C-alpha positions in Angstrom: -64.7 37.5 -28.6 -61.3 37.3 -28.6 -60.5 36.6 -25.2 -63.5 33.7 -25.4 -61.3 32.0 -28.0 -58.0 32.7 -26.7 -59.7 30.7 -23.6 -60.9 28.0 -26.5 -57.1 27.9 -27.9 -55.5 27.7 -24.8 -57.6 24.4 -23.7 -57.0 22.8 -26.4 -53.4 23.7 -26.6 -52.7 21.9 -23.5 -54.6 19.1 -24.5 -52.4 18.5 -27.7 -49.2 18.9 -25.0 -50.9 16.2 -22.7 -51.5 14.0 -25.7 -48.0 14.2 -26.8 -46.8 13.7 -23.4 -49.1 10.8 -23.1 -47.7 9.5 -26.7 -44.0 9.7 -25.8 -44.4 8.2 -22.5 -42.4 5.2 -23.0 -39.5 7.5 -24.0 -37.3 8.7 -27.0 -36.3 4.9 -28.1 -40.0 3.7 -28.2 -40.9 7.5 -30.0 -37.9 7.1 -32.9 -38.8 3.1 -33.7 -42.8 3.7 -34.0 -44.0 5.2 -37.0 -47.3 5.3 -35.3 -46.2 7.3 -32.7 -44.4 9.2 -34.9 -47.3 10.2 -36.7 -49.6 10.8 -34.0 -46.9 13.6 -32.3 -45.9 15.2 -35.5 -49.7 15.5 -35.8 -50.8 17.0 -32.8 -47.8 19.3 -32.5 -48.8 20.8 -35.7 -52.4 21.3 -34.4 -50.9 22.7 -31.4 -48.4 25.2 -32.6 -51.3 26.3 -35.6 -53.4 27.1 -32.2 -50.8 29.5 -30.6 -50.6 31.3 -33.6 -54.4 31.9 -33.1 -54.3 33.5 -29.8 -54.5 37.6 -29.6 -51.5 39.0 -29.1 -52.7 40.7 -26.0 -52.5 37.2 -24.5 -49.2 36.4 -25.8 -47.7 39.5 -24.6 -48.7 38.6 -20.9 -46.3 34.9 -21.6 -43.0 36.6 -22.7 -41.0 33.3 -21.9 -42.8 31.7 -24.6 -41.0 31.8 -28.0 -44.5 32.4 -30.3 -42.0 33.0 -33.4 -40.1 29.9 -32.6 -43.3 28.1 -32.2 -44.8 29.5 -35.6 -41.5 28.6 -37.4 -41.7 24.8 -36.0 -45.2 24.2 -37.2 -44.2 25.7 -40.8 -41.4 23.3 -40.8 -43.4 20.3 -39.3 -46.5 21.2 -42.2 -44.3 22.3 -44.9 -40.9 20.2 -44.5 -41.7 16.9 -43.7 -40.8 15.5 -47.0 -37.3 17.3 -46.5 -36.7 14.9 -43.3 -38.2 16.5 -40.2 -35.1 15.3 -37.6 -36.8 13.2 -35.5 -33.9 14.0 -32.7 -34.7 17.5 -32.8 -38.7 17.0 -32.4 -37.9 14.6 -29.3 -35.5 17.7 -27.7 -38.3 19.9 -28.2 -41.0 17.5 -26.5 -38.7 16.6 -23.6 -36.7 19.8 -23.3 -39.8 22.8 -24.7 -43.0 21.3 -23.8 -43.0 21.2 -19.8 -42.1 24.5 -20.0 -44.8 25.5 -22.7 -47.1 23.5 -20.8 -46.7 25.4 -17.3 -46.7 29.0 -19.1 -50.5 27.7 -21.2 -51.5 26.2 -17.2 -50.4 29.6 -15.8 -52.6 31.2 -18.7 -55.3 29.5 -18.5 -55.6 30.0 -14.6 -56.0 33.8 -15.1 -58.2 33.6 -17.6 -60.5 31.6 -15.7 -60.1 34.4 -13.1 -57.8 32.0 -10.9 -54.9 34.6 -10.6 
């Protein structure tokens, strides 16, 4: 049962990453100046990070390059510190520098779960 849930959450995480990437295709300036894009991105990142917390521990150990604890902390900031002033520049930095690597790891995990590797 846990494996079935892992597959569902991995697919959902990938879907969120791809949505964020599509929302931010116009670049950093558009993201920083467009409240609608910011809202959509922050919501998808929150959902994505929440889904990573629901993955089984055994699956997470198969991806030691992913900072699972950091993702949980990121989610907590997005959920609980929105009034404290989320740094949009830091969010952009995460999108530009961390999201592609996470996407690659999730795609690899999905391939393995589906029996491709």
